[in-house]
C-alpha positions in Angstrom: 20.0 92.0 -54.9 17.4 94.7 -55.4 17.0 97.8 -57.6 15.2 100.8 -56.4 14.1 103.9 -58.3 12.4 107.2 -57.4 10.1 107.9 -60.3 7.4 110.4 -59.1 5.8 110.8 -62.5 5.5 107.0 -63.2 2.3 104.9 -62.9 4.4 101.7 -63.3 8.0 100.7 -63.7 10.2 97.8 -64.8 13.8 96.8 -64.7 14.9 95.7 -68.2 17.9 93.4 -68.3 20.4 94.7 -71.0 21.5 91.2 -72.1 18.1 89.5 -72.5 15.7 92.5 -72.6 13.6 90.6 -70.0 11.2 93.1 -68.2 10.9 92.7 -64.4 8.0 94.6 -62.9 8.9 96.9 -60.0 6.6 97.2 -57.0 5.5 100.6 -55.9 6.7 100.7 -52.3 5.7 104.3 -51.5 2.9 106.3 -53.1 5.3 109.2 -53.8 7.0 107.2 -56.5 9.5 104.8 -54.9 9.7 101.5 -56.8 11.6 98.3 -56.1 12.4 95.1 -57.8 14.0 92.2 -56.0 16.3 89.7 -57.8 17.0 86.8 -55.3 19.1 84.8 -57.9 21.4 87.6 -58.8 24.6 88.0 -56.8 26.6 90.1 -59.3 25.8 93.6 -60.6 24.2 93.3 -64.1 23.6 95.9 -66.8 20.0 97.1 -67.0 17.7 99.9 -68.1 14.6 101.3 -66.4 11.3 101.6 -68.1 8.5 103.7 -66.7 4.9 104.1 -67.7 3.2 107.5 -67.5 -0.4 108.1 -66.5 -1.2 109.2 -70.1 -0.2 105.7 -71.4 3.2 106.7 -72.8 6.4 105.0 -71.6 10.1 105.8 -71.5 13.1 103.4 -71.5 16.3 105.0 -70.0 19.6 104.2 -68.4 19.6 104.2 -64.6 22.6 106.1 -63.3 23.1 103.5 -60.6 23.5 100.7 -63.1 27.1 101.9 -63.6 29.8 101.0 -61.2 31.6 103.9 -59.5 34.6 105.3 -61.3 36.0 106.7 -58.0 38.0 103.6 -57.2 39.2 102.2 -53.8 42.7 103.4 -54.9 41.4 106.9 -55.4 39.9 106.9 -51.9 43.1 105.5 -50.5 45.2 108.3 -52.0 42.6 111.0 -51.2 42.3 109.9 -47.5 46.1 109.9 -47.3 46.3 113.4 -48.8 48.2 112.1 -51.8 45.7 112.2 -54.7 47.2 115.0 -56.7 44.7 114.7 -59.6 41.5 114.4 -57.4 40.1 117.3 -59.5 39.8 114.8 -62.3 37.4 112.7 -60.1 35.5 115.3 -58.0 32.9 117.6 -59.5 30.9 117.0 -62.7 32.6 115.6 -65.7 31.3 114.5 -69.0 32.3 110.9 -69.6 31.5 107.8 -71.6 31.0 104.6 -69.6 30.2 101.3 -71.3 29.5 103.2 -74.5 26.9 105.5 -72.8 27.6 109.2 -72.6 26.6 111.2 -69.6 27.8 113.3 -66.7 29.6 111.7 -63.7 29.4 113.6 -60.4 31.3 113.1 -57.2 31.7 115.4 -54.2 33.5 115.3 -50.9 30.7 116.1 -48.4 31.6 114.5 -45.0 28.9 116.4 -43.0 26.1 116.4 -45.6 22.8 114.7 -44.7 22.1 114.2 -48.4 23.4 115.2 -51.8 21.3 115.5 -55.0 22.0 116.6 -58.5 19.5 119.3 -59.5 19.1 120.6 -63.0 16.9 120.6 -66.1 16.8 116.8 -66.2 15.2 116.8 -62.7 12.9 119.8 -63.3 14.8 121.5 -60.6 13.5 119.1 -57.9 15.8 118.1 -55.1 15.8 114.4 -54.3 14.9 113.3 -57.9 18.5 112.2 -58.5 20.0 111.5 -55.1 23.7 110.5 -54.9 24.9 107.4 -53.2 27.9 106.9 -50.9 30.8 105.4 -52.9 32.6 104.0 -49.8 31.3 101.7 -47.0 29.3 103.7 -44.5 30.7 104.4 -41.0 28.0 105.4 -38.5 25.6 105.9 -41.4 28.1 108.0 -43.5 30.7 107.3 -46.1 34.1 106.7 -44.3 35.6 109.4 -46.5 32.6 111.6 -47.1 32.4 110.9 -50.9 29.1 110.8 -52.6 28.5 109.9 -56.2 25.8 110.2 -58.8 25.4 110.8 -62.5 23.0 111.7 -65.3 22.8 109.9 -68.6 
């Protein structure tokens, strides 16, 4: 298992396990700010935070949107793909929610032909790609089988 993060303003980054507060350094894998930490012993998803150091010496500890499991379930996708999800408006779009005690905004969109989807706003300084969304269904030919993308901001 690995964790990746795009942190263009960070000089260093760590994955911090929620249960133990153990800090695992992330390797800078691309100079533009892509970091990665590999966890060979972990098979299951675990709760974690991200920590980043800024060039001025300050640091920030924050939730990673991808540390939360999708709330668009396989059953939701089954109903949607069959044309029978009559409350899909409750799942698609941006919705304030609390997941595992953490408040934030969950975002899901049906975008079957999109090459990429990003959430852009004040939390990303208006920069596309800072908060890319992930496919919530298994890819088919490089795309989500249903065209759903998910993301979030905490």
